[in-house]
C-alpha positions as CSV (number, residue, x, y, z in Angstrom):
1,M,-11.5,100.3,93.0
2,S,-11.3,97.7,90.3
3,D,-8.6,97.9,87.5
4,D,-11.7,98.2,85.1
5,T,-13.0,101.4,86.8
6,T,-9.6,102.8,87.0
7,A,-8.9,102.1,83.2
8,G,-12.4,103.6,82.2
9,A,-11.7,106.8,84.2
10,M,-8.2,107.2,82.6
11,S,-9.6,106.8,79.2
12,A,-11.9,109.7,79.8
13,P,-10.8,113.2,78.8
14,W,-8.8,115.1,81.3
15,D,-10.2,118.4,82.5
16,Q,-8.3,121.1,84.2
17,H,-10.0,120.3,87.5
18,R,-8.9,116.6,87.3
19,W,-5.2,117.2,86.3
20,L,-4.8,120.0,89.0
21,S,-6.2,117.6,91.5
22,V,-3.8,114.9,90.6
23,L,-0.9,117.3,90.4
24,A,-1.7,118.9,93.7
25,A,-1.7,115.6,95.6
26,A,1.4,114.0,93.7
27,P,4.6,113.8,95.5
28,A,6.3,117.3,95.5
29,H,9.7,116.0,94.1
30,A,8.0,114.2,91.2
31,V,6.0,117.2,90.4
32,K,9.2,119.5,90.6
33,A,11.1,117.0,88.2
34,L,8.4,116.9,85.7
35,A,8.2,120.8,85.6
36,D,12.0,121.0,85.1
37,Q,11.6,118.4,82.2
38,V,8.7,120.8,80.7
39,L,10.2,124.2,81.4
40,P,12.6,124.5,78.3
41,D,10.0,123.7,75.8
42,L,7.4,125.9,77.6
43,Q,9.9,128.8,77.5
44,R,9.9,128.5,73.7
45,H,6.2,129.7,73.5
46,G,7.3,133.0,74.9
47,P,8.1,134.9,78.2
48,L,6.6,133.5,81.3
49,N,5.3,135.9,84.1
50,V,5.0,134.9,87.7
51,V,1.8,136.6,88.7
52,H,2.3,135.5,92.4
53,N,3.8,132.7,94.3
54,R,2.6,132.9,98.0
55,T,1.4,131.1,101.0
56,G,-1.8,131.8,102.8
57,L,-4.6,130.4,104.9
58,V,-7.8,129.2,103.2
59,M,-10.9,128.2,105.1
60,L,-11.7,124.5,105.1
61,P,-15.5,124.1,104.6
62,Y,-17.4,121.0,105.7
63,R,-21.0,119.8,105.8
64,D,-22.7,118.5,108.9
65,T,-23.7,115.0,108.3
66,V,-26.8,115.1,110.3
67,S,-28.3,118.6,109.7
68,G,-26.5,119.3,106.2
69,A,-25.5,122.7,107.4
70,P,-22.3,124.0,106.1
71,F,-19.6,125.1,108.5
72,H,-15.8,126.0,108.6
73,L,-13.8,123.2,110.1
74,G,-10.8,125.3,110.4
75,E,-8.0,126.9,108.2
76,V,-5.4,125.3,106.1
77,L,-2.1,126.7,105.0
78,V,-1.7,126.3,101.1
79,A,1.1,127.4,98.8
80,E,-0.3,129.0,95.7
81,G,1.3,129.7,92.3
82,H,0.1,131.6,89.4
83,V,1.8,132.1,86.0
84,R,1.0,133.7,82.8
85,Q,2.3,133.3,79.3
86,A,0.6,135.2,76.4
87,N,-3.2,134.6,76.8
88,L,-2.8,131.6,79.0
89,T,-2.8,131.3,82.7
90,G,-1.4,128.5,84.9
91,Y,-2.5,128.1,88.4
92,G,-1.3,125.7,91.3
93,A,-2.1,125.1,94.8
94,C,-0.9,122.6,97.3
95,L,-1.3,121.9,101.0
96,G,1.6,123.4,103.1
97,R,4.2,125.9,102.3
98,D,6.2,124.4,99.5
99,L,6.3,127.5,97.0
100,E,8.5,125.5,94.4
101,Q,5.7,122.8,94.3
102,A,3.0,125.3,93.9
103,L,4.9,126.9,91.0
104,A,5.8,123.6,89.3
105,V,1.9,122.7,89.5
106,A,1.0,126.1,87.7
107,L,3.8,125.6,85.1
108,L,2.4,122.1,84.5
109,D,-1.1,123.5,84.2
110,L,0.2,126.0,81.7
111,A,1.8,123.3,79.7
112,A,-1.3,121.1,79.8
113,Q,-3.3,124.1,78.3
114,H,-0.7,124.6,75.6
115,G,-0.9,121.0,74.5
116,G,2.0,119.2,72.8
117,F,3.2,118.1,76.2
118,E,0.9,115.0,76.5
119,G,3.8,112.5,75.9
120,L,5.3,113.7,79.3
121,L,2.0,114.9,81.3
122,R,-0.4,112.1,80.5
123,P,1.6,109.2,81.7
124,F,2.5,111.1,84.9
125,L,-1.1,111.9,85.4
126,V,-2.3,108.4,84.7
127,Q,0.3,106.9,87.1
128,H,-0.3,109.3,90.1
129,A,-4.1,109.2,89.6
130,A,-4.1,105.6,89.8
131,Q,-1.9,105.4,92.9
132,Q,-4.0,108.3,94.6
133,D,-7.3,106.1,93.7
134,H,-5.5,103.1,95.2
135,D,-4.5,104.8,98.4
136,T,-7.9,106.4,98.9
137,D,-9.5,103.0,98.4
138,T,-7.2,101.4,100.9
139,L,-7.8,104.0,103.5
140,L,-11.6,103.9,103.2
141,R,-11.5,100.1,103.6
142,Q,-9.3,100.5,106.7
143,V,-11.9,103.0,108.1
144,E,-14.8,100.8,107.2
145,A,-13.0,97.9,109.1
146,T,-13.2,99.9,112.3
147,R,-16.9,101.0,111.9
148,V,-19.1,99.9,114.9
149,H,-22.5,98.7,114.1
150,M,-24.8,99.6,116.9
151,E,-27.4,97.0,115.9
152,T,-24.9,94.2,116.9
153,F,-24.6,95.3,120.6
């Protein structure tokens, strides 16, 4: 992905789907550290209630590339966090069983909805989104390099 494309995507407004995707894929230690920074100010908005913080299996849907028929590829273990403060709800889910990471994502989701935390959240999201985009681009280039074109045989 070119720098121009990345810069354009980052200047677009951040919606909840986008920031949750970035947070869920960011390194757990970084997400937890950011949540620790935000938590004292977040608590000033009122009491925080943990609705649930649990692990579970979810079905991984996939679509057959030939027929287009949907099927379930298998099950994936996820950690899920759900917090509530006043009339706002924060949600987080991540692959694996790290309940602290899921709860940290949920707290950061709540902070993003509150507003006033952009100074901490936005640079984190921009940095990790750019790294994730770069990593995905690198992986796709590596996969493409191994593609066999049957017409050449």
